[in-house]
C-alpha positions in Angstrom: 99.3 -85.0 -38.7 98.8 -87.1 -41.8 98.9 -90.9 -41.6 101.7 -92.7 -43.3 101.3 -96.2 -44.8 104.3 -98.4 -44.4 104.5 -101.3 -46.8 108.0 -102.6 -46.1 110.3 -103.1 -43.1 113.9 -104.0 -44.1 117.0 -104.7 -42.0 120.1 -106.3 -43.6 118.7 -109.4 -45.4 115.4 -109.5 -43.4 112.3 -108.0 -45.1 108.6 -107.7 -44.1 106.1 -106.8 -46.8 102.7 -105.5 -45.6 99.5 -104.8 -47.5 95.8 -104.2 -46.7 94.6 -106.7 -49.3 95.7 -110.1 -50.7 96.1 -108.6 -54.2 98.3 -105.7 -53.0 100.5 -108.2 -51.1 100.8 -110.4 -54.2 101.8 -107.3 -56.3 104.4 -106.3 -53.7 105.9 -109.9 -53.7 105.9 -109.8 -57.5 107.6 -106.4 -57.6 110.3 -107.4 -55.1 111.0 -110.7 -56.9 111.4 -108.9 -60.2 113.7 -106.2 -58.8 115.8 -108.7 -56.9 116.2 -110.9 -60.0 117.6 -107.8 -61.8 120.4 -107.9 -59.2 120.9 -111.6 -59.4 119.3 -112.2 -56.1 116.4 -114.6 -55.2 113.8 -114.8 -52.5 113.9 -118.2 -50.7 110.5 -119.9 -50.9 111.4 -122.0 -47.9 112.2 -119.0 -45.7 109.4 -116.8 -46.9 106.1 -116.9 -45.0 102.8 -115.1 -45.1 100.5 -114.1 -42.2 97.1 -112.3 -42.0 96.7 -110.1 -38.9 93.0 -110.3 -38.1 90.7 -111.1 -35.2 89.1 -113.8 -37.4 90.9 -116.8 -39.0 91.4 -116.2 -42.7 93.3 -118.0 -45.4 94.9 -116.8 -48.5 97.4 -118.0 -51.1 100.3 -115.8 -52.1 102.7 -117.1 -54.7 106.4 -116.6 -55.3 106.8 -117.4 -59.0 104.6 -120.5 -59.2 105.0 -121.8 -55.6 102.5 -121.0 -52.9 104.1 -119.5 -49.8 103.4 -121.0 -46.4 100.8 -119.1 -44.3 101.6 -118.9 -40.6 99.9 -117.6 -37.5 103.1 -116.5 -35.7 106.6 -115.3 -36.6 109.6 -113.4 -35.3 111.1 -110.4 -37.0 114.4 -109.2 -35.6 113.7 -111.3 -32.5 110.3 -109.7 -31.8 107.3 -112.1 -31.9 104.2 -111.2 -33.9 101.0 -113.2 -34.1 97.9 -113.1 -36.2 96.1 -111.0 -33.6 98.9 -108.4 -34.0 100.4 -109.2 -30.5 
């Protein structure tokens, strides 16, 4: 069976973007921002967070327009907790 790469999880107005590199994540954010703007929709900088899933602590800067998004070590998606260790 061939592996499938998933880069988005979407449910109603909740969205998770995933990427294997910082640059790919930034490209995904830019693409979503552009496509949503075409539909008169915006991504809330205050509600949008980034997280690296890794065994080692890492930092990155992902921007939405000109504002850096907050990097977190834990979040909930659809009520399910996820941490930077993937648990």
